[in-house]
N, C-alpha and C positions, 0 to 999 in steps of 0.2 A: 326065325326072328331075322337072320341075315338077310334073306329075300325080301322081306318087309321095308329094312332099313334102305337097302338099294333102291324099292320102288318110290320110296319117300324122296330120297335123295334127285331122282330124277325128275321127279315133279317140282323140286324146288329149283333146278337148274336155271330157269329162265329168270328167278327173281334176283333181285338186288338188295345188299344188306352193306351198311357202312358202319366201320368202326373205326375212330379215330379221323382220320382224313382218307382212308384206304377202304376201297371197294374189295370186301371178302370175295376170294376165290371159291370155285366149286368145291374144293378139297376141305374147305372150312366148315360146310355143312356137316361133313363128318364129324369134325370136332364137336359141334355143338350138339349132334344127337349122343355122341358119347359122353359128353359132359351132363346132359339130362339123365342118361340111364345111370350115372353114377351119384347122382344127388342122392343122398339118404333121406328117404323120406316114408313116413308110415302110411302115407296117401300115393298109390301107385301113380306115376306120372308117365307119360307117352310122348313119344317127339312124331310131328308129323306136320303137313302143310299148314293146317291149321293154326298150329301153335307157331309155326315160322311165321306166319303173317303178324303176329302180334310182336314177336321178337323183332321183327323188321321196323315196327313202329317206334319201338322202345330205343332200338341201338343205333342211333345217328347222334354223332359228336355234336352237332348243330342244336341238338334238341334240348333246350334250357328246360323244357317242362320234365323231361326225364331227370335231369341233373337235381332240380327242385323235387320231384317223387322222393329221389332215392335220399336226399337230405331229411326230408319229412319222414320218411318210412324208418330210416336208421336211428331217428329219435323216437317215433311213437310206437312202431312194431311192438319193441320189447315190452310195454305195457299192455298190449294185446296177447301176448305171448303168455304173460302172467295170468292172464286172467282164464285164458284157454286152456293152460295146464292146472289151476286149480278147479276147474270144471272137469278135469280127465279127458280133455279132449286134444286131438292132434294139434301141436303148435303150428303147423303147416297153413293150418287154416286161416291163420292172420294174412294170408296172401288173397285170400278171397275179397278182403276189403280193399286190396291194392286193385284188383282186378275189375271191382265194380265200380269203384268211385275216385282210383288215383288219391283215396285218402283224402279227399275233400269233404268235410263235414257238413257243408252246405248244398251239397248237390241234391236236386231234386230230378228225378226221370221222369220220361214220359208216362211210364207205367205207375206213378205214384210212390216209388219208393225214396227214402231220403236217407241221409247221413251215411257215414263211411259204408255201412253195410247195404244201404239201400232197401231197408224194411219197408214194406207195406204197411199201410195205416191199421188193417184189421191185424196183421202178424205182430205189429208192435204193442197194440192195446192187449192183445192175448197173452204177452208176456210181461205185461205191467209198466209199459213207458206211458208216460204223459202227454198227452197231446190236446192241445186246445186252440183258441184262436191266436194265443200269444207265444205258447210254449211247445216246443216240439224236441222231446228228449231223445229222439233218434239222431238228433245231431250232436249228442254228446258221446263222445268217444267211447267213454268208460261204461256207462248205463247202457249204452246200445251194444256193447261188446258183452255185456253180463246177458242182455236179452238174445242175442245172437246164439251165444252160446246155447241157452234152453233149446232155441228152435231146432239148432245143430243136431242136439242129443235128441229130440222128439224125431226127426226126420231119419236119423241113422236107424234108431228101433224100426221104421219102417222098411229101408231097403237093404242094410247091413253092407252098405257098399258106401265109401266117401265120394266115389264120383258122382254116383246116382245122388246122394246127399246133397253135394254143392249145387247141381243142377235144379234140383228141387226147392233148393234155398233160394234162388233167384227169381226161379219161374213159379212153380208151385208143384204140388204132388199130383194134381189133376193133371196139368202138362207132361211131367214124366211117366206119370201111369199111361196115358194116352198112347205115348211114344213108345212105350214096352208093348203095349197090345199091337200098336200098327207095324213094329217091328219083327213081330211075329213070336213075342214072348222073350225077347233077348235081355239079359241082365248085365251086359258088358256095355258101358257108358258109349262107346264109340260105334256100337252098332245100332242106338237109337239116336244117335248126334244128329242126323239128318232129318229124324221126324218132329223134332222138338220145333215150336215155334221159332223165325230167323232171329227176332230180337233176343232168344235166349241161347242160341248156338254158341256164342261169345263167350260163355261164364267158364267152361273148362279150359278151352285153350287160353284165355287171357289169366287163368290162374296159374297154368304150367308155365306161361312166357314170364308172368310176374316173379314167379319163384325161380326160376332161370335167370332173371335180371338181378335180383339180389343176392344170388349166390355167386353170380359169373360177371359181376359189372366191372370187376378190374381187367377182365379178360378183353374188354370192350373199350378199355382206356378212356372210360368217365372219371371226370375230374370233380368230385364229390366233394363240396365243402360241408365239414362239420355244422350241422344248424346248432346255433348256440340260442338257447331259449332266453328271453327276458327275465329277470326274476320278477316274480308276482305274487300278490297277495288277493284275499277275497274280503270284500266288503258287503256288509247287509244292507239293502235298499228298504226303507221306511215307507216309502210312498210311491205313487206314480211318477215314472221320469223317462227320458229317452236317451238313447245313445247320442243324439246329436247335443243334448243339454248337457251331458256329462263331457261330450268332447269339447265344448265351447269353454265350460267353465273350468274345468280341472285340467284343460289341455292335453288331452289323451288322443291320440290318432285315431280315427273313425274305423279304420281298416284293423288297428289294434283290436279293438272292442269287439268287432266282427269276428274276428279271427278266433279269440280267446274265449267269446261267448255265443258259440253258435245256435245256442237252443231256443234265444230270444228272435220268433221268427219275422216280427214287425220293426224290430228295433227298438221296442218299447218295453218297459219293465212294468208290469202290472202291480198292483198293492195285495197281498193277503197277509191275514196276521201271521202265518209261518215264515214270511219273508223269503224274498229271494236274493240269492248272492252273486255278487259281478266279480269277475277277475280284473284286476287291473295291475300296472306296473307297481312292484313295491315302493318305487322312490315316489309314488304320488299318494300313496296311504296318507300320509300327514296331511298333505292339501285337502284331500278328500273330506277327511275329519273336519278341517276347519271351514271348508265351504259346503258343507253337506245340505244344510238348509235351503241353499240357493238351488239345489238342483230340483226340488219339489214344485218349483212354480212354472207352469206352462205358459210360456208366452205366445206361441204359435202352436195351437192344437190342431192335431191330425183331424180332419172332417170325420164325424159320426165317433171320435174317439168316446169311450165310457170312462167317466172318471166321477171319484166320489166328490161330493160337493165341498169347494173350497179345497181340494186335494188335500185333505188332513184325514186320517185313519179314524172310522167311527166304529162303535160299536155295531155288531150284526143286528139289525132290525129288518125283519121281513118285509115290513110294509114299505120301508124305504128302497130296497134293493129287490123287491120281487121280479121287475122285468129283467134283471141283469144279473142277480147272483142265486145260488142255492137257497133252499130255505133253511132255518136253523137245524133242523135234524139232521139234514145232509153235512151240513158245516162242521158238525161235533166229531165226524170221521173222516171228510174230505178236505182239501183245499179250498178256500174262500176264492172262486173263480169269476170271472165275468166272460160274457160271450163264448160259452162252450162251444165246442166243435158239433155243429149240427148234427144231430143224428134223424134218421129218416124214422116216420111214423111207423109203429108194428104194423104189418098186414093182419088182416083178420087170419085164423089158423086155416080155414078152409081153401085162401087163395095160396097160401105159402107152400102148402103141401098138395096142391091141384095136381091130379093126375099120379099121385103117389099113393103106396099103401103101406101100412104101418107094420112093423114086426120088433119083437122083442129080444134084445140081445143079452145074454147073460154074461158078464165080464169073467174072464178065466185069467188064472194066474199068469205074469208076463204081458197081458194087455195093456196097451195104451192108448188115448184118444187118437194119436196118429195113424197105429195099426188099424185101428177099428174103421177110421175115416177111410184109409185106403183099401181096405177089404170090400167097403159097401160103396166106394166111388162118390164119399160125399166130402165136406171138410170138417175140420175141426170146431170151427165156429159154427156149423148148423148143428152139429151132434150138442154142443151146449147149449143153443138154442132150444132144441125141442126138449131137453131134460132140464132147462133153467140151471146150468151149472154154473158155479160162479168162478171155478178155477179147474184146472186140468188133472186135479187129483181124483183118483177113481179107485174101487176097491173089488177085489175078486168076489164074486156073488152077486155083485151091485147090477140091476137091472136098467137097461137104456130102451128108449124108444128110439127107432131108426125106421126112416122113410125112404122107400126104393120105389122105381117107376114098377108100376103094376104090371106091367107085361114079363118084368123079371121077377116078381116076388118068389115064385117057386123057386128058382135057381138061387137066389139069394138065401131062402130057407134051408136049402141043402148045405150051405156054407156054415151055418151055426154050430 
């Protein structure tokens, strides 16, 4: 361990780290290493040059973004911690959200992730989040944390190691499984680190750096101003309207509406019989109720915006809404929506399983879809599609259709 630490320190000797206005001398890297080792965490954390790289990004006195991140985190992270603990997960996982998004609920990644947890579309839908043309619940910190908790739980059943679980959370089980194979079957994260796609190698180092930052920011002389949230209230929206309309009529700052209502993707609030709710400053509640009727008149319509005629709620009539709304049978069990997220047309079965052979897997006690997916190098979504499963719930004795490459059929049969 001592030899490894000395090697790490030598690798870091040429880098510069600012704390306050002073440049840290070489001996201070030893202090950082010792602090990380002493952090009480149920998730093993390690100090190395990859972690130091992200500490360098955080630990600068003139970095106002880090000060803002600390202020936001000290306010928001306790709520995430409560949800994680409720789901019997390590509280340290809250720093994965810091690592992936800097707690920016409206962040969208090049890989298609969104929200503070950067959940991808298929993962979010699997765990019950609502996504359509106007709404994206991945941007809701509370709802997305509930979904992320379930995903963490399923991934941990596969790997039984939190570092591998966190790596798979942001990349995918397929990427992590491939890295494990390429490393020669190692299950120590740092031995597969370099085999992961480059964009996903940052997850664990940033996680450790974020954990360190929030534990030891005082040691780097950050002047963190306490985040003082504005007193808010929620109001029901009874018809189509926009953030711009509300901002102008109720005199609410547009940035406030964006920051406190991140789930509305286009800054448009659609109409549904179940109603959507908007967070506004509590001081504006009375004015909102007085001027509410003025909110539902579109003066500058968005090009192509679908609205109900005259902007008034109407009873659900399939003939009137056939082009934009679900039919009445679906409306009994789901929200009344417009412009649903386009879904690709299903391919013929022969095309979706081209080059693959079917085998039947009998579910055993302790099995989960994630574990089975890892075993047969496929995804949870594929297993659910092949077996027309509407949820992740499976039972011992239940039989599943699994499609594997024909060339590997015999080897997979032995795994049954």
